[in-house]
C-alpha positions in Angstrom: -11.6 -9.0 -4.0 -9.0 -7.7 -6.5 -5.2 -7.5 -5.7 -5.4 -3.9 -5.4 -8.3 -4.2 -2.6 -6.2 -7.0 -0.6 -3.3 -4.6 -1.1 -5.2 -1.5 0.4 -6.8 -3.8 3.1 -3.4 -5.2 4.2 -2.3 -1.4 4.5 -5.1 -0.5 6.7 -5.0 -3.7 8.9 -1.1 -3.4 9.2 -1.5 0.6 10.1 -4.0 -0.4 12.9 -1.8 -2.9 14.3 1.2 -0.3 14.2 -0.8 2.7 15.3 -4.4 3.4 14.5 -4.0 7.1 14.5 -1.6 6.5 11.6 -4.5 6.1 9.3 -5.3 9.7 9.7 -2.0 11.0 8.9 0.1 11.2 5.6 2.4 8.2 5.0 5.6 8.3 3.0 5.7 5.8 0.2 9.2 4.8 1.4 7.5 3.8 5.1 4.7 1.7 3.2 7.3 -0.2 1.4 9.9 -0.9 4.1 7.8 -1.0 7.3 3.9 -1.0 6.7 3.5 -3.7 3.9 7.1 -4.7 2.8 6.8 -7.2 0.3 8.8 -10.1 1.8 6.6 -10.3 5.2 3.3 -9.7 3.2 3.5 -11.6 0.0 1.9 -14.7 0.9 -0.9 -12.8 2.6 -1.3 -10.6 -0.7 -1.2 -13.6 -3.0 1.6 -12.0 -5.0 4.2 -14.0 -7.2 6.7 -11.6 -7.8 8.1 -8.6 -6.6 7.6 -7.0 -9.8 3.8 -7.8 -9.2 3.9 -6.2 -5.7 5.9 -2.8 -7.4 3.1 -2.6 -10.0 0.4 -3.0 -7.3 2.2 -0.2 -5.1 2.5 1.9 -8.0 -1.2 1.4 -9.1 -2.3 2.3 -5.3 0.0 5.3 -5.4 -1.5 6.5 -8.8 -5.0 6.7 -7.4 -6.5 3.7 -8.8 -9.6 2.4 -7.3 -9.9 5.7 -5.1 -8.2 3.9 -2.1 -5.4 6.5 -1.4 -4.6 10.0 -2.9 -1.1 11.7 -2.7 -0.3 15.1 -1.2 1.5 16.0 -4.4 -0.2 15.6 -7.5 2.9 15.1 -9.5 3.8 12.2 -7.5 0.7 10.7 -8.6 1.2 11.2 -12.0 
């Protein structure tokens, strides 16, 4: 499993634990960073060494790499 796949799996698992209906609604990037998969509480599970690595993974996810998510605003993904 790649780092990006692990991040996405953690995102899905955490959304299910919070509220399964959120899987089918848009999610603000701010919510993703602060309440769904915040770095501090998920770094061990994600096997991430630094906050910079985490930030890069989130950027890659939001840019659409791997096809896991899509942004509602194409400019944001760019």
